[in-house]
LUMVEX-110000 format. One record per atom (N, C-alpha, C): residue number from 1; chain; atom name; x, y, z. Coordinates in pm, whole numbers, always signed. Example, Ala and Ser with C-alpha at 12.3 -4.5 7.8 and 13.67 -1.06 7.14 Angstrom:
<marmars>
   mifi   tilo   kekol       xx       yy       zz
      1      A       N    +1319     -569     +780
      1      A      CA    +1230     -450     +780
      1      A       C    +1320     -330     +780
      2      A       N    +1285     -225     +708
      2      A      CA    +1367     -106     +714
      2      A       C    +1290       +3     +787
</marmars>
This chain:
<marmars>
   mifi   tilo   kekol       xx       yy       zz
      1      A       N    -6941    -6690     +448
      1      A      CA    -6820    -6612     +452
      1      A       C    -6705    -6682     +379
      2      A       N    -6686    -6812     +407
      2      A      CA    -6579    -6886     +339
      2      A       C    -6600    -6890     +189
      3      A       N    -6725    -6902     +147
      3      A      CA    -6753    -6906       +4
      3      A       C    -6710    -6775      -62
      4      A       N    -6731    -6663       +6
      4      A      CA    -6690    -6533      -46
      4      A       C    -6538    -6525      -57
      5      A       N    -6468    -6574      +45
      5      A      CA    -6321    -6573      +43
      5      A       C    -6270    -6657      -74
      6      A       N    -6325    -6776      -91
      6      A      CA    -6281    -6864     -199
      6      A       C    -6311    -6804     -336
      7      A       N    -6427    -6738     -351
      7      A      CA    -6459    -6674     -478
      7      A       C    -6361    -6562     -509
      8      A       N    -6326    -6483     -410
      8      A      CA    -6230    -6374     -431
      8      A       C    -6094    -6430     -469
      9      A       N    -6056    -6539     -405
      9      A      CA    -5927    -6599     -436
      9      A       C    -5924    -6655     -578
     10      A       N    -6035    -6709     -622
     10      A      CA    -6040    -6765     -756
     10      A       C    -6044    -6658     -863
     11      A       N    -6075    -6535     -829
     11      A      CA    -6090    -6430     -928
     11      A       C    -5958    -6362     -963
     12      A       N    -5849    -6430     -947
     12      A      CA    -5720    -6374     -986
     12      A       C    -5637    -6323     -870
     13      A       N    -5696    -6317     -753
     13      A      CA    -5622    -6270     -637
     13      A       C    -5505    -6363     -605
     14      A       N    -5524    -6493     -627
     14      A      CA    -5416    -6588     -603
     14      A       C    -5294    -6556     -688
     15      A       N    -5319    -6535     -816
     15      A      CA    -5208    -6502     -907
     15      A       C    -5142    -6371     -868
     16      A       N    -5223    -6273     -832
     16      A      CA    -5169    -6143     -793
     16      A       C    -5083    -6153     -668
     17      A       N    -5126    -6233     -573
     17      A      CA    -5051    -6249     -450
     17      A       C    -4919    -6321     -475
     18      A       N    -4923    -6423     -560
     18      A      CA    -4800    -6496     -593
     18      A       C    -4702    -6404     -666
     19      A       N    -4751    -6323     -757
     19      A      CA    -4665    -6228     -829
     19      A       C    -4608    -6126     -731
     20      A       N    -4689    -6081     -635
     20      A      CA    -4640    -5986     -535
     20      A       C    -4522    -6044     -458
     21      A       N    -4531    -6171     -423
     21      A      CA    -4421    -6236     -351
     21      A       C    -4298    -6248     -441
     22      A       N    -4319    -6290     -564
     22      A      CA    -4207    -6312     -657
     22      A       C    -4137    -6182     -695
     23      A       N    -4202    -6068     -676
     23      A      CA    -4141    -5941     -713
     23      A       C    -4114    -5852     -592
     24      A       N    -4135    -5904     -472
     24      A      CA    -4114    -5827     -350
     24      A       C    -3968    -5790     -334
     25      A       N    -3942    -5664     -306
     25      A      CA    -3805    -5619     -289
     25      A       C    -3790    -5545     -156
     26      A       N    -3668    -5543     -109
     26      A      CA    -3634    -5467      +10
     26      A       C    -3709    -5513     +134
     27      A       N    -3697    -5436     +240
     27      A      CA    -3762    -5471     +367
     27      A       C    -3914    -5484     +355
     28      A       N    -3977    -5406     +269
     28      A      CA    -4122    -5418     +251
     28      A       C    -4157    -5557     +198
     29      A       N    -4065    -5616     +123
     29      A      CA    -4086    -5751      +72
     29      A       C    -4099    -5853     +184
     30      A       N    -4031    -5827     +296
     30      A      CA    -4042    -5917     +410
     30      A       C    -4184    -5919     +465
     31      A       N    -4248    -5804     +466
     31      A      CA    -4388    -5797     +510
     31      A       C    -4478    -5877     +416
     32      A       N    -4455    -5864     +287
     32      A      CA    -4533    -5940     +188
     32      A       C    -4513    -6090     +210
     33      A       N    -4390    -6132     +234
     33      A      CA    -4360    -6273     +259
     33      A       C    -4431    -6321     +386
     34      A       N    -4428    -6239     +490
     34      A      CA    -4494    -6277     +616
     34      A       C    -4644    -6293     +597
     35      A       N    -4706    -6198     +528
     35      A      CA    -4852    -6204     +504
     35      A       C    -4886    -6325     +417
     36      A       N    -4809    -6346     +311
     36      A      CA    -4830    -6460     +222
     36      A       C    -4821    -6592     +301
     37      A       N    -4717    -6605     +382
     37      A      CA    -4698    -6728     +460
     37      A       C    -4809    -6746     +562
     38      A       N    -4852    -6638     +623
     38      A      CA    -4964    -6641     +718
     38      A       C    -5089    -6695     +649
     39      A       N    -5119    -6640     +531
     39      A      CA    -5239    -6680     +458
     39      A       C    -5231    -6823     +406
     40      A       N    -5111    -6869     +370
     40      A      CA    -5095    -7008     +325
     40      A       C    -5137    -7104     +435
     41      A       N    -5103    -7072     +557
     41      A      CA    -5137    -7160     +669
     41      A       C    -5287    -7169     +691
     42      A       N    -5358    -7065     +653
     42      A      CA    -5501    -7060     +683
     42      A       C    -5588    -7100     +565
     43      A       N    -5560    -7045     +446
     43      A      CA    -5658    -7062     +339
     43      A       C    -5597    -7075     +199
     44      A       N    -5478    -7029     +173
     44      A      CA    -5428    -7025      +36
     44      A       C    -5369    -7158      -11
     45      A       N    -5418    -7208     -122
     45      A      CA    -5363    -7332     -179
     45      A       C    -5246    -7302     -274
     46      A       N    -5149    -7228     -226
     46      A      CA    -5035    -7189     -309
     46      A       C    -4906    -7248     -253
     47      A       N    -4805    -7260     -336
     47      A      CA    -4678    -7316     -286
     47      A       C    -4605    -7217     -197
     48      A       N    -4563    -7263      -82
     48      A      CA    -4490    -7175       +9
     48      A       C    -4348    -7152      -40
     49      A       N    -4299    -7242     -125
     49      A      CA    -4162    -7231     -175
     49      A       C    -4141    -7106     -260
     50      A       N    -4247    -7046     -309
     50      A      CA    -4236    -6929     -396
     50      A       C    -4168    -6812     -324
     51      A       N    -4169    -6812     -191
     51      A      CA    -4105    -6702     -118
     51      A       C    -3956    -6694     -147
     52      A       N    -3898    -6806     -188
     52      A      CA    -3755    -6807     -219
     52      A       C    -3722    -6726     -344
     53      A       N    -3824    -6692     -421
     53      A      CA    -3803    -6615     -544
     53      A       C    -3799    -6465     -519
     54      A       N    -3836    -6422     -401
     54      A      CA    -3843    -6278     -373
     54      A       C    -3704    -6214     -386
     55      A       N    -3691    -6116     -474
     55      A      CA    -3562    -6049     -494
     55      A       C    -3541    -5938     -391
     56      A       N    -3531    -5976     -266
     56      A      CA    -3529    -5878     -157
     56      A       C    -3412    -5781     -163
     57      A       N    -3295    -5826     -199
     57      A      CA    -3175    -5743     -206
     57      A       C    -3154    -5666      -76
     58      A       N    -3130    -5741      +32
     58      A      CA    -3110    -5681     +164
     58      A       C    -2963    -5657     +195
     59      A       N    -2876    -5687      +98
     59      A      CA    -2733    -5668     +120
     59      A       C    -2671    -5773     +210
     60      A       N    -2734    -5889     +222
     60      A      CA    -2685    -5995     +310
     60      A       C    -2626    -6113     +235
     61      A       N    -2618    -6103     +104
     61      A      CA    -2573    -6216      +24
     61      A       C    -2684    -6318       +7
     62      A       N    -2659    -6417      -76
     62      A      CA    -2762    -6516     -106
     62      A       C    -2807    -6593      +17
     63      A       N    -2713    -6649      +93
     63      A      CA    -2751    -6732     +207
     63      A       C    -2810    -6649     +321
     64      A       N    -2762    -6526     +339
     64      A      CA    -2820    -6438     +441
     64      A       C    -2963    -6402     +406
     65      A       N    -2986    -6375     +278
     65      A      CA    -3121    -6343     +233
     65      A       C    -3213    -6465     +250
     66      A       N    -3164    -6583     +211
     66      A      CA    -3244    -6705     +231
     66      A       C    -3276    -6726     +379
     67      A       N    -3180    -6701     +466
     67      A      CA    -3203    -6719     +609
     67      A       C    -3313    -6625     +659
     68      A       N    -3309    -6499     +616
     68      A      CA    -3412    -6403     +656
     68      A       C    -3548    -6443     +599
     69      A       N    -3550    -6486     +473
     69      A      CA    -3675    -6531     +412
     69      A       C    -3733    -6649     +489
     70      A       N    -3648    -6746     +524
     70      A      CA    -3696    -6864     +597
     70      A       C    -3749    -6824     +735
     71      A       N    -3680    -6734     +801
     71      A      CA    -3724    -6690     +933
     71      A       C    -3860    -6619     +925
     72      A       N    -3872    -6524     +834
     72      A      CA    -3996    -6447     +820
     72      A       C    -4111    -6537     +774
     73      A       N    -4084    -6623     +677
     73      A      CA    -4187    -6714     +628
     73      A       C    -4230    -6811     +738
     74      A       N    -4133    -6865     +810
     74      A      CA    -4164    -6957     +919
     74      A       C    -4247    -6893    +1027
     75      A       N    -4213    -6769    +1065
     75      A      CA    -4290    -6698    +1166
     75      A       C    -4431    -6666    +1117
     76      A       N    -4442    -6625     +990
     76      A      CA    -4574    -6598     +933
     76      A       C    -4661    -6721     +931
     77      A       N    -4602    -6833     +890
     77      A      CA    -4680    -6957     +884
     77      A       C    -4714    -7008    +1023
     78      A       N    -4623    -6990    +1119
     78      A      CA    -4651    -7030    +1257
     78      A       C    -4768    -6949    +1313
     79      A       N    -4768    -6819    +1288
     79      A      CA    -4880    -6735    +1333
     79      A       C    -5010    -6778    +1265
     80      A       N    -5003    -6805    +1135
     80      A      CA    -5121    -6851    +1063
     80      A       C    -5171    -6985    +1113
     81      A       N    -5077    -7073    +1155
     81      A      CA    -5117    -7204    +1204
     81      A       C    -5195    -7195    +1334
     82      A       N    -5164    -7094    +1415
     82      A      CA    -5239    -7073    +1539
     82      A       C    -5384    -7036    +1505
     83      A       N    -5401    -6951    +1405
     83      A      CA    -5537    -6916    +1360
     83      A       C    -5605    -7040    +1301
     84      A       N    -5532    -7117    +1221
     84      A      CA    -5588    -7239    +1162
     84      A       C    -5627    -7339    +1271
     85      A       N    -5545    -7349    +1375
     85      A      CA    -5578    -7440    +1485
     85      A       C    -5706    -7395    +1554
     86      A       N    -5720    -7266    +1573
     86      A      CA    -5843    -7213    +1634
     86      A       C    -5964    -7244    +1545
     87      A       N    -5948    -7221    +1415
     87      A      CA    -6057    -7251    +1320
     87      A       C    -6085    -7400    +1320
     88      A       N    -5979    -7481    +1318
     88      A      CA    -5996    -7626    +1318
     88      A       C    -6067    -7676    +1442
     89      A       N    -6032    -7622    +1556
     89      A      CA    -6098    -7662    +1680
     89      A       C    -6244    -7621    +1679
     90      A       N    -6274    -7504    +1625
     90      A      CA    -6414    -7462    +1614
     90      A       C    -6488    -7547    +1512
     91      A       N    -6420    -7585    +1404
     91      A      CA    -6483    -7668    +1302
     91      A       C    -6520    -7804    +1358
     92      A       N    -6439    -7854    +1450
     92      A      CA    -6472    -7983    +1513
     92      A       C    -6604    -7973    +1587
     93      A       N    -6630    -7855    +1643
     93      A      CA    -6754    -7835    +1717
     93      A       C    -6872    -7806    +1626
     94      A       N    -6849    -7724    +1522
     94      A      CA    -6960    -7678    +1439
     94      A       C    -6967    -7744    +1302
     95      A       N    -6856    -7785    +1248
     95      A      CA    -6853    -7861    +1125
     95      A       C    -6871    -7792     +992
     96      A       N    -6888    -7658     +977
     96      A      CA    -6912    -7601     +845
     96      A       C    -6792    -7614     +752
     97      A       N    -6673    -7601     +805
     97      A      CA    -6554    -7614     +721
     97      A       C    -6542    -7758     +673
     98      A       N    -6562    -7851     +763
     98      A      CA    -6554    -7992     +726
     98      A       C    -6657    -8025     +620
     99      A       N    -6780    -7978     +637
     99      A      CA    -6884    -8005     +537
     99      A       C    -6849    -7943     +402
    100      A       N    -6794    -7822     +403
    100      A      CA    -6756    -7755     +278
    100      A       C    -6646    -7833     +207
    101      A       N    -6548    -7880     +283
    101      A      CA    -6439    -7959     +223
    101      A       C    -6491    -8092     +169
    102      A       N    -6585    -8154     +240
    102      A      CA    -6639    -8281     +194
    102      A       C    -6719    -8265      +65
    103      A       N    -6778    -8149      +43
    103      A      CA    -6853    -8123      -80
    103      A       C    -6762    -8087     -197
    104      A       N    -6635    -8064     -169
    104      A      CA    -6542    -8024     -275
    104      A       C    -6522    -8140     -372
    105      A       N    -6456    -8108     -482
    105      A      CA    -6432    -8205     -589
    105      A       C    -6356    -8327     -538
    106      A       N    -6263    -8306     -451
    106      A      CA    -6184    -8415     -396
    106      A       C    -6225    -8434     -251
    107      A       N    -6225    -8556     -204
    107      A      CA    -6259    -8580      -64
    107      A       C    -6134    -8554      +19
    108      A       N    -6101    -8426      +27
    108      A      CA    -5981    -8382      +98
    108      A       C    -5985    -8426     +243
    109      A       N    -6100    -8415     +304
    109      A      CA    -6111    -8446     +446
    109      A       C    -6077    -8592     +472
    110      A       N    -6139    -8682     +400
    110      A      CA    -6116    -8824     +423
    110      A       C    -5970    -8862     +399
    111      A       N    -5916    -8818     +286
    111      A      CA    -5779    -8853     +254
    111      A       C    -5680    -8793     +352
    112      A       N    -5692    -8663     +377
    112      A      CA    -5595    -8596     +464
    112      A       C    -5605    -8645     +608
    113      A       N    -5726    -8664     +655
    113      A      CA    -5741    -8711     +791
    113      A       C    -5683    -8850     +807
    114      A       N    -5711    -8936     +714
    114      A      CA    -5663    -9074     +722
    114      A       C    -5511    -9078     +728
    115      A       N    -5445    -9011     +635
    115      A      CA    -5299    -9013     +628
    115      A       C    -5234    -8929     +737
    116      A       N    -5281    -8807     +749
    116      A      CA    -5214    -8715     +840
    116      A       C    -5244    -8748     +985
    117      A       N    -5364    -8796    +1014
    117      A      CA    -5395    -8833    +1151
    117      A       C    -5312    -8954    +1193
    118      A       N    -5285    -9045    +1099
    118      A      CA    -5195    -9157    +1130
    118      A       C    -5058    -9104    +1171
    119      A       N    -5007    -9009    +1096
    119      A      CA    -4877    -8949    +1128
    119      A       C    -4884    -8874    +1260
    120      A       N    -4991    -8798    +1280
    120      A      CA    -5006    -8720    +1403
    120      A       C    -5011    -8809    +1526
    121      A       N    -5086    -8917    +1516
    121      A      CA    -5095    -9009    +1631
    121      A       C    -4962    -9077    +1660
    122      A       N    -4893    -9112    +1555
    122      A      CA    -4768    -9185    +1573
    122      A       C    -4653    -9092    +1613
    123      A       N    -4644    -8976    +1548
    123      A      CA    -4527    -8890    +1565
    123      A       C    -4556    -8756    +1631
    124      A       N    -4681    -8719    +1650
    124      A      CA    -4715    -8593    +1716
    124      A       C    -4663    -8471    +1643
    125      A       N    -4606    -8380    +1717
    125      A      CA    -4560    -8253    +1659
    125      A       C    -4442    -8274    +1565
    126      A       N    -4363    -8375    +1590
    126      A      CA    -4253    -8408    +1497
    126      A       C    -4312    -8448    +1363
    127      A       N    -4422    -8522    +1364
    127      A      CA    -4490    -8561    +1241
    127      A       C    -4542    -8442    +1164
    128      A       N    -4595    -8342    +1236
    128      A      CA    -4642    -8220    +1170
    128      A       C    -4526    -8149    +1103
    129      A       N    -4415    -8134    +1175
    129      A      CA    -4298    -8067    +1119
    129      A       C    -4247    -8141     +996
    130      A       N    -4244    -8273    +1002
    130      A      CA    -4197    -8352     +887
    130      A       C    -4294    -8338     +770
    131      A       N    -4424    -8347     +797
    131      A      CA    -4524    -8333     +690
    131      A       C    -4513    -8197     +622
    132      A       N    -4486    -8094     +699
    132      A      CA    -4474    -7960     +641
    132      A       C    -4341    -7939     +570
    133      A       N    -4247    -8029     +590
    133      A      CA    -4116    -8018     +525
    133      A       C    -4115    -8074     +383
    134      A       N    -4225    -8134     +341
    134      A      CA    -4232    -8193     +208
    134      A       C    -4262    -8084     +105
    135      A       N    -4167    -8055      +16
    135      A      CA    -4190    -7950      -84
    135      A       C    -4309    -7981     -174
    136      A       N    -4382    -7876     -209
    136      A      CA    -4492    -7878     -304
    136      A       C    -4617    -7950     -255
    137      A       N    -4623    -7988     -128
    137      A      CA    -4744    -8045      -71
    137      A       C    -4817    -7932       +0
    138      A       N    -4947    -7918      -17
    138      A      CA    -5019    -7804      +39
    138      A       C    -5005    -7794     +192
    139      A       N    -4953    -7682     +238
    139      A      CA    -4939    -7658     +381
    139      A       C    -5074    -7659     +451
    140      A       N    -5170    -7593     +389
    140      A      CA    -5301    -7578     +449
    140      A       C    -5361    -7714     +482
    141      A       N    -5345    -7808     +393
    141      A      CA    -5398    -7943     +412
    141      A       C    -5337    -8009     +535
    142      A       N    -5206    -8006     +545
    142      A      CA    -5139    -8067     +660
    142      A       C    -5178    -7998     +790
    143      A       N    -5179    -7867     +788
    143      A      CA    -5210    -7792     +910
    143      A       C    -5351    -7824     +959
    144      A       N    -5450    -7819     +871
    144      A      CA    -5586    -7847     +915
    144      A       C    -5605    -7992     +954
    145      A       N    -5537    -8083     +887
    145      A      CA    -5548    -8224     +924
    145      A       C    -5495    -8246    +1065
    146      A       N    -5388    -8178    +1100
    146      A      CA    -5332    -8193    +1235
    146      A       C    -5418    -8126    +1342
    147      A       N    -5502    -8031    +1303
    147      A      CA    -5587    -7966    +1403
    147      A       C    -5690    -8062    +1461
    148      A       N    -5711    -8175    +1393
    148      A      CA    -5807    -8274    +1440
    148      A       C    -5766    -8326    +1578
    149      A       N    -5636    -8338    +1600
    149      A      CA    -5588    -8398    +1724
    149      A       C    -5521    -8301    +1821
    150      A       N    -5489    -8183    +1777
    150      A      CA    -5404    -8096    +1857
    150      A       C    -5480    -7979    +1918
    151      A       N    -5432    -7935    +2034
    151      A      CA    -5490    -7818    +2098
    151      A       C    -5385    -7732    +2166
    152      A       N    -5259    -7769    +2161
    152      A      CA    -5153    -7693    +2226
    152      A       C    -5098    -7591    +2127
    153      A       N    -5142    -7467    +2139
    153      A      CA    -5108    -7362    +2043
    153      A       C    -4957    -7337    +2031
    154      A       N    -4883    -7321    +2141
    154      A      CA    -4738    -7295    +2126
    154      A       C    -4664    -7411    +2057
    155      A       N    -4696    -7535    +2094
    155      A      CA    -4629    -7649    +2031
    155      A       C    -4667    -7661    +1884
    156      A       N    -4793    -7634    +1854
    156      A      CA    -4841    -7639    +1717
    156      A       C    -4769    -7534    +1632
    157      A       N    -4757    -7413    +1685
    157      A      CA    -4687    -7305    +1614
    157      A       C    -4539    -7339    +1596
    158      A       N    -4476    -7394    +1699
    158      A      CA    -4334    -7430    +1690
    158      A       C    -4312    -7539    +1584
    159      A       N    -4398    -7640    +1583
    159      A      CA    -4385    -7747    +1482
    159      A       C    -4406    -7691    +1342
    160      A       N    -4500    -7599    +1328
    160      A      CA    -4525    -7538    +1198
    160      A       C    -4405    -7455    +1154
    161      A       N    -4346    -7382    +1245
    161      A      CA    -4226    -7303    +1213
    161      A       C    -4113    -7395    +1167
    162      A       N    -4086    -7500    +1241
    162      A      CA    -3978    -7594    +1206
    162      A       C    -4006    -7658    +1070
    163      A       N    -4130    -7700    +1048
    163      A      CA    -4166    -7761     +919
    163      A       C    -4154    -7664     +804
    164      A       N    -4193    -7540     +826
    164      A      CA    -4184    -7438     +721
    164      A       C    -4040    -7411     +683
    165      A       N    -3956    -7390     +782
    165      A      CA    -3813    -7368     +755
    165      A       C    -3753    -7493     +692
    166      A       N    -3792    -7610     +742
    166      A      CA    -3743    -7736     +686
    166      A       C    -3777    -7751     +539
    167      A       N    -3899    -7715     +502
    167      A      CA    -3941    -7724     +362
    167      A       C    -3856    -7634     +273
    168      A       N    -3832    -7513     +318
    168      A      CA    -3752    -7421     +238
    168      A       C    -3607    -7468     +228
    169      A       N    -3554    -7525     +337
    169      A      CA    -3419    -7581     +332
    169      A       C    -3411    -7700     +236
    170      A       N    -3509    -7787     +243
    170      A      CA    -3513    -7903     +151
    170      A       C    -3519    -7854       +7
    171      A       N    -3601    -7753      -19
    171      A      CA    -3614    -7699     -154
    171      A       C    -3481    -7643     -203
    172      A       N    -3414    -7565     -118
    172      A      CA    -3285    -7508     -156
    172      A       C    -3182    -7619     -179
    173      A       N    -3180    -7719      -93
    173      A      CA    -3085    -7829     -108
    173      A       C    -3111    -7910     -235
    174      A       N    -3239    -7932     -266
    174      A      CA    -3272    -8003     -391
    174      A       C    -3224    -7922     -511
    175      A       N    -3245    -7793     -506
    175      A      CA    -3201    -7706     -615
    175      A       C    -3049    -7708     -626
    176      A       N    -2982    -7696     -513
    176      A      CA    -2835    -7697     -512
    176      A       C    -2779    -7831     -562
    177      A       N    -2854    -7938     -538
    177      A      CA    -2812    -8071     -582
    177      A       C    -2842    -8095     -729
    178      A       N    -2905    -7998     -792
    178      A      CA    -2932    -8010     -934
    178      A       C    -3061    -8079     -970
    179      A       N    -3147    -8101     -872
    179      A      CA    -3277    -8162     -901
    179      A       C    -3355    -8063     -985
    180      A       N    -3418    -8112    -1091
    180      A      CA    -3492    -8025    -1182
    180      A       C    -3625    -7986    -1119
    181      A       N    -3618    -7885    -1031
    181      A      CA    -3737    -7840     -960
    181      A       C    -3837    -7776    -1057
    182      A       N    -3789    -7714    -1161
    182      A      CA    -3879    -7652    -1259
    182      A       C    -3976    -7756    -1314
    183      A       N    -3927    -7875    -1340
    183      A      CA    -4014    -7981    -1391
    183      A       C    -4118    -8023    -1288
    184      A       N    -4093    -7990    -1162
    184      A      CA    -4186    -8026    -1056
    184      A       C    -4267    -7908    -1005
    185      A       N    -4271    -7801    -1080
    185      A      CA    -4354    -7687    -1043
    185      A       C    -4282    -7575     -971
    186      A       N    -4154    -7586     -950
    186      A      CA    -4083    -7484     -875
    186      A       C    -4010    -7385     -964
    187      A       N    -4083    -7315    -1045
    187      A      CA    -4023    -7219    -1138
    187      A       C    -3949    -7106    -1069
    188      A       N    -3972    -7089     -940
    188      A      CA    -3917    -6977     -866
    188      A       C    -3766    -6984     -849
    189      A       N    -3704    -7098     -865
    189      A      CA    -3559    -7109     -840
    189      A       C    -3478    -7106     -968
    190      A       N    -3530    -7052    -1074
    190      A      CA    -3457    -7048    -1201
    190      A       C    -3345    -6948    -1195
</marmars>
């Protein structure tokens, strides 16, 4: 099943989904942002910062629109993290996801577990929120790495929400400070 999902994603669906977010307008755009953020937490290796590019035009001004985007994205990612935690807990028991990741080109499991588990053990849910606040680092990687140690769904979702909003705030602040985000892959804030 996972192989089918990954094949579909590689066949251009990733690009189409990212374009959908970047061109989402009005209230319907909020639904697209929520779904995109939900999927990022579970399976999509895409930048979550792209939601800031959505030209929603909700009549709330720039900061009001950013606030709504951060809220919707954070809630979507928090909901997705609960699903990821469930998958991660099942993977600990059955191992197919872990084996698939270990067969990948990069030893994602070894690297992410080593680094992220260190953070999780030392800082717990605060560590998850901080890890998710780092712009341009894959959300999915951090979320699944933290599932190794965690089982409290509400706390996990809350930490994911805080980290998601934190990442978007950091991205906006970097942009406002004049950091050349475009050079770092953030073409969405042009």
